N, C-alpha and C positions, 0 to 999 in steps of 0.2 A: 331476262324474261323466262328462259328455260329453268333457271335456278329457282325463281319464284314459283313456277308451276310445280316443280319437283317438291319444294318445301310445303306447298299447299296440299299436294297429294300425300306427302309423308305425314303431315299433321292429321289428315282425315282418314287415311288408310295406311298406317305405317308398315304393317307386316306385308301387305300386298305390294306396296311401292318398293320396299327393300328387296322382296323376293324377285321382282321383275328386274330391278336395276342390278342386283347381284347375278342373276342368271345371265343377263346380257354381258356384264363385265367379266365374269368367269369365263364365258365362251370366248370373249375377245382376248383375254389373257392366254387361253390355250391356242388360239389362232396365231397370236404373236409368237408363242414358243415354236409352233410348227413351221412358221414361214420366216421369221426373222432370226431365230436361233438355230433351228434344225435345217433350215433351207430346203424344206420338203417340196415346195411348189404346189400349185393348186391341184394338179391331177393326182398327187400323192397325199392330199390332206386326209387325215384320219377323222372322218365325220363322227364315228362312234366315240372317240376320245373327247371331241368337242361336246358331244351330247352329254357325256358323263359329267363334264365340268359344268355345263349349263344346269343340269339336274341338281348337282350338289350345291351350286351357288343359289339357285332359286328355291329349292326345297329344304335345304339345311342351313347354309350360312346366313342368308339374308334374314329369315325369320329369327334364327338363334341370336344373331348379333343385335337385332332390334330389341329383343327382350333383354339381352345382357346389358346393353348400354342403358336401358331404362332402369334396370336393377342397380347398376353402379350409381346412376344419378340419384336415385331415391334412397338407397341404403348405405352407401359409403359416404359418410358425412363427418367432417371434422370442423365444427363451428370456429370461426375466427382464424382458421388456418387454411386458406384456400389453396396454396401451393402444396402443402402437406396432404390435403384432401386429394389433389390430382395425383400426387405420387402414390398414395394408397390405392387409387383407382387403377393406375397403370400397373402397380404390383399385382393387384387382384386379376386384372386383365391378362397379364402375362403368365402368372402362375396357374390360374384356373382355366380361363377361356381359351387362350392361345394354345396351351398344351393339350387340352381336350379336343379343341377343334382340329388340330393337326392329327391327333390320333384318329378321330372320326373320319377325317378326309382320307387319310392313307388306307384305313381299313375299308371304307366304303368303296374307294376306287378299286382296291384289290377284289372285293366281292363282285362289283359290277364287271370287272375284267375276267372273272372266273379263276383268280389266282388266290394264293394263301395269304390272308391278312397278316398272320404272325411273321411270315417271312418278309413281307413288305415293310412291316414296322421295324423288324430287326435290322434291315438293311438301310432304311432311310430316315427313321424317326429322329434319332439323336442329331444327325447332321442337319436336318431341316429345322429342328428346334433351336439349334445353335445359331443358324442363319436368321431365324425369326428374331431372336434376342438381339441381333446386330442392327435390325431395321426398326422393329415395331415399338419399342419403348419410347423413342423420340417422337415417332409419328403419333402415338396415342397421347403422349403428354401434350403435344400441340393440339391435337383433336379435342381432348377433354377441356383444355384451357380456353380455346378460342372459337370452337364450332358449336352451334346450338345443337341440342340433343337430336332434333329431327333430321339433321344433315350429317350426323356422324357416320352412319353406315355408308352414305354416298362418298364421304372423304376416304373412308377405309377402302371402299371399292375402287376408287380412282387410283389410289396408291397401290392397290392390289393388282392393277394391271401388270406391273412388273413382278410382283410377288407371285401372282397366279401363273405368269409365264414361267417363273422359276419352279413352282410346284408341279406344273404340268410337265415340264422337262424332266424334273427329278423323278416324278412318278413313272415316266415313260422309259427310264433307263433300266436295262436288265440288271437286277441285283441292287439297284439304287446307289450305284457307286459313282454317279456323276459328281463332279466337283465344280458345278456351275451355280452361282458364281464361284470363282476360285477362293480358297481360304485366304484370309488376310492376316 
């Protein structure tokens, strides 16, 4: 029932629906980082940090991902080769969107925190991008192969609960030297 409602809203108002769901799930990912990973407790919850994550998810990620997935669906086509087409979409997603989104995320978080974006990028970008490539290609292959276009941002947002937890934790570390999750 809820999924049908979401799909209907996503079909009629895709940007707004993605913005709202992304905002909620980015905030949830941050709350998970603060309470499940960092064990801060409710009285030590950093509301400003959660607000920054909600703002980024709703104002940047949700709308950008919606447009990006539509672009991939409409422009990355290899007739008669559906799996190769999906691999091409995943490659484009990881080389263009993921790397750019991570750059924008870390830079905008630094700006909203009043810190130096170049230092944040230097200390965290490569580590986070490597972790991204350990998780997202398989997720996106599955997403592009089995999930209808209007639900792809939702799938990414649900998987992103864990990913956003990681990003929030990484972003909150002084110098970005956190090794969570540990290197494998």
